[in-house]
ROKEVO-236172 format. One record per residue (C-alpha): chain; y, x, z. Coordinates in Angstrom, 3 decimals. Each point is the difference from the previous one (the first is absolute). Layout:
N
{"A"; {Y; X; Z}}
...
//
This chain:
336
{"A"; {-14.700; 63.786; 32.518}}
{"A"; {-0.256; -3.631; 1.162}}
{"A"; {0.005; 1.194; 3.641}}
{"A"; {3.186; 2.008; -0.576}}
{"A"; {1.939; -2.868; -1.584}}
{"A"; {0.838; -3.101; 1.996}}
{"A"; {2.562; -2.759; -0.101}}
{"A"; {2.422; 1.642; 2.437}}
{"A"; {0.034; 3.243; -1.983}}
{"A"; {0.817; -1.888; -3.204}}
{"A"; {2.791; -1.931; 1.748}}
{"A"; {1.371; 3.287; 1.356}}
{"A"; {0.029; 1.404; -3.535}}
{"A"; {2.203; -2.882; -1.183}}
{"A"; {2.413; 0.875; 2.807}}
{"A"; {-0.060; 3.709; -0.907}}
{"A"; {-1.712; 1.056; 3.243}}
{"A"; {-2.955; 2.001; -1.332}}
{"A"; {-0.597; 3.691; -0.684}}
{"A"; {-0.571; 1.651; -3.367}}
{"A"; {-3.721; 0.254; 0.757}}
{"A"; {-0.175; -3.688; 0.925}}
{"A"; {1.835; -0.927; -3.198}}
{"A"; {-2.581; 1.967; -1.964}}
{"A"; {-2.827; -1.832; 1.768}}
{"A"; {1.659; -3.354; -0.701}}
{"A"; {0.495; 0.975; -3.641}}
{"A"; {-3.703; 0.855; -0.361}}
{"A"; {-0.892; -3.300; 1.683}}
{"A"; {2.280; -1.952; -2.356}}
{"A"; {-1.702; 1.521; -3.045}}
{"A"; {-3.107; -2.010; 0.871}}
{"A"; {0.410; -3.365; -1.746}}
{"A"; {-2.043; -1.640; 2.765}}
{"A"; {2.940; 0.594; 2.375}}
{"A"; {2.666; -1.397; -2.339}}
{"A"; {0.160; -3.585; 1.297}}
{"A"; {-0.023; 1.167; 3.627}}
{"A"; {2.928; 2.326; -0.712}}
{"A"; {2.009; -2.864; -1.546}}
{"A"; {-0.890; -2.290; 2.894}}
{"A"; {1.310; 2.506; 2.554}}
{"A"; {3.073; 0.708; -2.125}}
{"A"; {0.861; -3.715; -0.101}}
{"A"; {-0.548; -0.301; 3.750}}
{"A"; {2.296; 2.967; 0.666}}
{"A"; {2.727; -1.425; -2.251}}
{"A"; {-0.103; -3.354; 1.810}}
{"A"; {0.041; 1.551; 3.474}}
{"A"; {3.113; 2.094; -0.712}}
{"A"; {2.568; -2.763; -0.037}}
{"A"; {2.906; 2.338; -0.636}}
{"A"; {-1.557; 0.607; -3.380}}
{"A"; {0.024; -2.821; -2.545}}
{"A"; {-3.170; 0.326; -1.982}}
{"A"; {0.213; -0.509; -3.729}}
{"A"; {-1.984; 1.048; -3.018}}
{"A"; {2.230; 2.849; -1.114}}
{"A"; {0.251; 1.625; 3.409}}
{"A"; {-3.726; -0.334; 0.608}}
{"A"; {-0.728; 1.781; -3.259}}
{"A"; {2.622; 2.681; 0.680}}
{"A"; {-1.444; 0.624; 3.432}}
{"A"; {-3.417; 0.613; -1.482}}
{"A"; {1.491; 2.229; -2.728}}
{"A"; {1.820; 2.081; 2.614}}
{"A"; {-3.092; 0.253; 2.173}}
{"A"; {-2.147; 1.356; -2.844}}
{"A"; {2.652; 2.386; -1.356}}
{"A"; {0.692; 1.275; 3.531}}
{"A"; {-3.682; 0.738; 0.486}}
{"A"; {-0.207; 2.029; -3.186}}
{"A"; {3.251; 1.898; 0.546}}
{"A"; {-1.058; 0.994; 3.512}}
{"A"; {-3.429; 0.935; -1.330}}
{"A"; {1.547; 2.329; -2.558}}
{"A"; {2.296; 1.532; 2.638}}
{"A"; {-2.886; 0.609; 2.398}}
{"A"; {-2.110; 1.593; -2.730}}
{"A"; {2.847; 2.216; -1.148}}
{"A"; {0.625; 1.286; 3.521}}
{"A"; {-3.604; 0.807; 0.831}}
{"A"; {-1.658; 0.974; -3.271}}
{"A"; {-0.826; 3.568; -0.991}}
{"A"; {1.798; 1.455; -3.064}}
{"A"; {-1.443; -1.352; -3.226}}
{"A"; {0.531; 0.645; -3.687}}
{"A"; {3.584; 0.110; -1.213}}
{"A"; {0.019; -3.089; -2.187}}
{"A"; {-1.327; -2.342; 2.693}}
{"A"; {2.330; 1.451; 2.639}}
{"A"; {3.092; -0.318; -2.185}}
{"A"; {-0.879; -3.516; -1.088}}
{"A"; {-1.309; -1.427; 3.290}}
{"A"; {3.123; -2.081; 0.599}}
{"A"; {0.038; -1.274; -3.577}}
{"A"; {-3.648; -0.987; 0.247}}
{"A"; {0.681; -1.790; 3.270}}
{"A"; {2.949; -1.835; -1.553}}
{"A"; {-2.080; -0.991; -3.016}}
{"A"; {-2.756; -1.312; 2.255}}
{"A"; {2.519; -2.053; 1.957}}
{"A"; {1.457; -1.471; -3.204}}
{"A"; {-3.459; -0.941; -1.291}}
{"A"; {-0.792; -1.599; 3.348}}
{"A"; {3.208; -2.058; 0.028}}
{"A"; {-0.596; -1.174; -3.577}}
{"A"; {-3.503; -1.024; 1.022}}
{"A"; {1.375; -1.984; 2.923}}
{"A"; {2.354; -1.902; -2.277}}
{"A"; {-2.881; -0.745; -2.369}}
{"A"; {-1.853; -1.581; 2.927}}
{"A"; {3.097; -1.715; 1.410}}
{"A"; {-1.546; -3.460; -0.287}}
{"A"; {-2.980; 1.163; 1.995}}
{"A"; {2.213; 1.534; 2.674}}
{"A"; {2.299; -2.969; 0.416}}
{"A"; {-2.452; -2.867; -0.450}}
{"A"; {-3.267; -1.171; 1.485}}
{"A"; {-2.272; -1.010; -2.876}}
{"A"; {-2.692; -2.679; 0.195}}
{"A"; {-2.319; -0.410; -2.973}}
{"A"; {-3.161; -1.724; -1.143}}
{"A"; {-2.766; 0.992; -2.395}}
{"A"; {-1.517; -2.167; -2.709}}
{"A"; {-1.734; -3.030; 1.492}}
{"A"; {1.614; 0.519; 3.413}}
{"A"; {2.587; -1.986; 1.983}}
{"A"; {1.878; 1.132; 3.093}}
{"A"; {2.216; -1.576; 2.672}}
{"A"; {3.028; 2.018; 1.153}}
{"A"; {2.092; -1.086; 2.991}}
{"A"; {3.520; 1.447; -0.024}}
{"A"; {2.015; 0.977; 3.061}}
{"A"; {2.148; -3.168; -0.250}}
{"A"; {-3.105; -2.200; 0.173}}
{"A"; {-0.079; -0.788; -3.712}}
{"A"; {-3.435; 0.063; -1.584}}
{"A"; {-0.886; 1.228; -3.482}}
{"A"; {-3.388; -0.634; -1.594}}
{"A"; {-0.555; 2.432; -2.861}}
{"A"; {-2.150; -1.000; -2.943}}
{"A"; {-2.251; 2.529; -1.723}}
{"A"; {1.500; 3.063; -1.714}}
{"A"; {3.370; -0.436; 1.742}}
{"A"; {2.363; 2.182; 2.009}}
{"A"; {2.663; -0.789; 2.615}}
{"A"; {2.597; 2.551; 1.138}}
{"A"; {1.833; -0.512; 3.301}}
{"A"; {2.754; 2.335; 1.310}}
{"A"; {-1.141; 2.199; 2.874}}
{"A"; {3.527; 0.046; 1.448}}
{"A"; {2.409; -2.879; 0.526}}
{"A"; {-2.139; -2.945; -1.117}}
{"A"; {1.107; -3.050; 1.967}}
{"A"; {3.132; 1.670; 1.384}}
{"A"; {2.112; 0.719; -3.053}}
{"A"; {-1.871; -2.249; -2.410}}
{"A"; {-3.388; -1.447; -0.849}}
{"A"; {-0.764; 1.444; -3.408}}
{"A"; {-3.422; 0.746; -1.496}}
{"A"; {-1.370; 0.875; -3.438}}
{"A"; {-3.002; -1.590; -1.706}}
{"A"; {-2.137; 1.075; -2.928}}
{"A"; {-2.723; -2.531; -0.733}}
{"A"; {-0.425; -3.366; 1.700}}
{"A"; {0.421; -1.225; 3.570}}
{"A"; {0.475; -3.058; 2.185}}
{"A"; {3.002; 0.354; 2.327}}
{"A"; {0.427; -1.938; 3.239}}
{"A"; {3.478; 1.042; 1.159}}
{"A"; {1.238; -0.577; 3.544}}
{"A"; {3.561; -1.157; 0.590}}
{"A"; {2.083; 2.272; 2.247}}
{"A"; {2.580; -1.062; 2.598}}
{"A"; {2.752; 1.800; -1.918}}
{"A"; {-1.067; -1.607; -3.322}}
{"A"; {-0.790; 3.376; -1.561}}
{"A"; {-1.075; -0.266; -3.627}}
{"A"; {-3.434; 1.125; -1.125}}
{"A"; {0.037; 1.571; -3.472}}
{"A"; {-3.026; 0.790; -2.157}}
{"A"; {0.796; 2.423; -2.818}}
{"A"; {-2.133; 0.577; -3.094}}
{"A"; {-0.049; 2.456; -2.892}}
{"A"; {0.526; -2.905; -2.412}}
{"A"; {3.785; -0.262; 0.534}}
{"A"; {-0.564; -2.962; 2.318}}
{"A"; {0.485; -0.589; 3.739}}
{"A"; {-0.843; -2.866; 2.358}}
{"A"; {2.492; -0.697; 2.823}}
{"A"; {-1.057; -2.204; 2.945}}
{"A"; {0.748; -0.771; 3.649}}
{"A"; {-3.265; -1.553; 1.177}}
{"A"; {-2.571; -1.450; -2.337}}
{"A"; {-3.414; 0.263; -1.647}}
{"A"; {-0.422; 0.927; -3.638}}
{"A"; {-2.257; 1.813; -2.445}}
{"A"; {1.432; 2.827; -2.107}}
{"A"; {-1.734; 1.387; -3.082}}
{"A"; {1.608; 3.211; -1.316}}
{"A"; {-2.106; 1.839; -2.544}}
{"A"; {0.848; 1.688; -3.325}}
{"A"; {-0.521; -3.203; -2.006}}
{"A"; {2.569; -1.995; 1.970}}
{"A"; {1.183; -1.457; 3.304}}
{"A"; {-0.751; -3.358; 1.645}}
{"A"; {1.164; -1.574; 3.236}}
{"A"; {-1.552; -3.166; 1.441}}
{"A"; {1.697; -1.484; 3.068}}
{"A"; {-2.147; -1.818; 2.559}}
{"A"; {2.467; -0.441; 2.885}}
{"A"; {3.693; 0.566; 0.645}}
{"A"; {2.498; 1.239; -2.543}}
{"A"; {0.351; 3.182; -2.049}}
{"A"; {2.380; 1.488; -2.504}}
{"A"; {-1.507; 1.771; -2.998}}
{"A"; {2.316; 2.709; -1.352}}
{"A"; {-0.737; 1.518; -3.400}}
{"A"; {1.723; 2.206; -2.548}}
{"A"; {-0.056; 0.146; -3.779}}
{"A"; {1.024; 3.118; -1.881}}
{"A"; {3.715; 0.002; -0.735}}
{"A"; {0.646; -3.278; 1.846}}
{"A"; {1.317; -0.886; 3.472}}
{"A"; {-2.562; -0.656; 2.729}}
{"A"; {-1.209; -3.598; 0.245}}
{"A"; {-1.608; -2.003; 2.766}}
{"A"; {-2.117; -3.123; 0.387}}
{"A"; {-0.415; -1.937; 3.255}}
{"A"; {-3.494; -1.324; 0.628}}
{"A"; {-1.076; -2.953; 2.120}}
{"A"; {-3.576; -0.604; 1.237}}
{"A"; {-2.342; -0.604; -2.919}}
{"A"; {2.107; 1.948; -2.508}}
{"A"; {-1.337; 2.790; -2.198}}
{"A"; {2.226; 2.460; -1.829}}
{"A"; {-1.565; 2.107; -2.739}}
{"A"; {1.891; 3.095; -1.209}}
{"A"; {-1.280; 1.355; -3.299}}
{"A"; {0.220; 3.613; -1.161}}
{"A"; {2.816; -0.964; -2.389}}
{"A"; {2.154; -1.006; 2.988}}
{"A"; {-0.208; -3.775; -0.454}}
{"A"; {-0.685; -2.029; 3.155}}
{"A"; {-1.618; -3.435; 0.032}}
{"A"; {0.179; -2.291; 3.061}}
{"A"; {-2.479; -2.865; 0.363}}
{"A"; {-1.652; -2.080; 2.762}}
{"A"; {-3.686; 0.360; 0.889}}
{"A"; {-2.082; -2.618; 1.776}}
{"A"; {-2.136; 2.370; 2.097}}
{"A"; {2.002; 3.154; 0.841}}
{"A"; {-2.689; 1.133; 2.466}}
{"A"; {-2.386; 0.496; -2.940}}
{"A"; {1.999; 3.056; -1.042}}
{"A"; {-1.071; 1.716; 3.226}}
{"A"; {-3.619; -1.206; -0.058}}
{"A"; {-1.138; 3.596; -0.652}}
{"A"; {0.772; 0.595; 3.703}}
{"A"; {-3.163; -1.988; 0.788}}
{"A"; {-1.957; 1.500; -2.929}}
{"A"; {0.531; -3.175; -2.020}}
{"A"; {1.238; -0.085; -3.582}}
{"A"; {1.662; -3.147; -1.296}}
{"A"; {0.389; -0.691; -3.716}}
{"A"; {1.867; -2.851; -1.668}}
{"A"; {-0.801; -0.103; -3.710}}
{"A"; {0.166; 3.800; 0.098}}
{"A"; {-1.065; 1.764; -3.193}}
{"A"; {-2.635; 2.705; 0.024}}
{"A"; {2.581; 2.293; -1.594}}
{"A"; {2.262; -0.389; 3.037}}
{"A"; {-2.907; 0.438; 2.392}}
{"A"; {-0.667; 3.473; -1.443}}
{"A"; {3.278; 1.142; 1.600}}
{"A"; {-1.231; -1.204; 3.397}}
{"A"; {-3.158; 2.097; -0.308}}
{"A"; {1.922; 3.099; -1.039}}
{"A"; {2.633; -0.310; 2.723}}
{"A"; {-2.177; -1.127; 2.901}}
{"A"; {-3.393; 1.542; -0.727}}
{"A"; {0.684; 2.870; -2.410}}
{"A"; {-2.356; -1.583; -2.551}}
{"A"; {0.815; 0.335; -3.698}}
{"A"; {-1.026; -3.238; -1.748}}
{"A"; {0.106; -0.043; -3.792}}
{"A"; {-0.076; -3.101; -2.225}}
{"A"; {-0.085; 0.374; -3.783}}
{"A"; {-0.564; -3.667; -0.883}}
{"A"; {3.281; -2.022; 0.147}}
{"A"; {-1.944; -3.200; 0.697}}
{"A"; {-1.600; 1.542; 3.070}}
{"A"; {3.362; 1.351; 1.188}}
{"A"; {1.482; -3.502; -0.278}}
{"A"; {-2.647; -1.639; 2.209}}
{"A"; {1.488; -1.454; 3.191}}
{"A"; {-1.339; -0.612; 3.474}}
{"A"; {1.133; -2.078; 2.988}}
{"A"; {-1.100; -0.171; 3.610}}
{"A"; {-0.228; 2.098; 3.165}}
{"A"; {-2.674; 2.676; 0.168}}
{"A"; {-0.875; 1.971; 3.154}}
{"A"; {-0.993; 3.575; -0.743}}
{"A"; {-0.311; 3.256; 1.928}}
{"A"; {0.069; 2.317; -3.016}}
{"A"; {1.018; 0.282; -3.624}}
{"A"; {-3.623; 0.031; -1.159}}
{"A"; {-0.717; -3.231; 1.855}}
{"A"; {3.100; -1.716; -1.387}}
{"A"; {-0.799; 1.158; -3.532}}
{"A"; {-3.522; -1.427; 0.235}}
{"A"; {1.381; -3.349; 1.196}}
{"A"; {2.514; -0.189; -2.858}}
{"A"; {-2.561; 1.079; -2.599}}
{"A"; {-2.406; -2.716; 1.130}}
{"A"; {2.736; -2.657; 0.068}}
{"A"; {1.208; 0.863; -3.515}}
{"A"; {-3.448; 0.872; -1.394}}
{"A"; {1.031; 3.448; -1.208}}
{"A"; {-1.987; 3.225; -0.327}}
{"A"; {0.746; 3.137; 2.047}}
{"A"; {-0.750; 3.387; -1.588}}
{"A"; {0.758; 3.242; 1.830}}
{"A"; {0.926; 3.003; -2.130}}
{"A"; {1.088; 3.208; 1.741}}
{"A"; {3.129; -0.889; 1.997}}
{"A"; {0.570; -3.341; -1.764}}
{"A"; {-1.385; -3.504; 0.437}}
{"A"; {-0.255; -1.910; -3.277}}
{"A"; {0.214; -3.808; 0.066}}
{"A"; {-1.366; -1.967; -2.946}}
{"A"; {-1.566; -3.321; -0.955}}
{"A"; {-3.584; -0.623; 0.986}}
{"A"; {-2.315; 0.164; -3.025}}
{"A"; {-1.230; -3.376; -1.207}}
//
């Protein structure tokens, strides 16, 4: 099948220059998930090379919908014209079955719309990753994070991405001063032109720490108009789950991106708060039953390549006991 499908054939299919048999071969090829990214890559290239066509998200999705539906309708027509007589029910209901299959397929495509329209970059627990965007901007993803970037139109219409997790952004300034917008699922957006900042966007809240340049932090509270805060270098804005935002200066903004170099910086950080770090970055479930142990604090910078290594360092520094029980790690006072 790989020998039958090549780039030119796929490009011809976008232009409607292939036969029914070739469409069937392309359809079979597309069903292999290993070919998915290559298909999108060639689709984006075709859209950009046809200047009379202005690529946008909706049209890209519609084109793919039409391609798939066309394949199945022609398949049904070809089968109906060449098949031997079959039982009455199937013959009478062939068109209805074909229509139902097409509807199910279209619904499935809408369910996976984000996947179709966006390139997704993600990291596992304990992993970081550097992503360079087409405009030259660089995004360093922290562990257990995901970045979505539009497959079509990024850098031409706008520069808009979506983040779940935590990342360091180094945004390039464009000649036409095009804004760069980072959207989150926490009813908060960061709007910049060219700058460097760290964005934390997880279920427990949102934080932005600005290292260079200038950003606007837009956030929304239920039933209230949208608000915004302008940050200058060294500012940190902390948006809580209740919708309240707190702006304050920090002396070492680079410390909030130390994880990029596998370094973890604490400033009178309680062990209770550190448990969130282990859950979010390493997938480790730390449990503390003693309030006095949970209230212990730690300061300093600690290099570590894994969650287990970091936990051992913290346990030694605070003189606490580590007990592993099934999928949990219990932290308690060392016996006297």
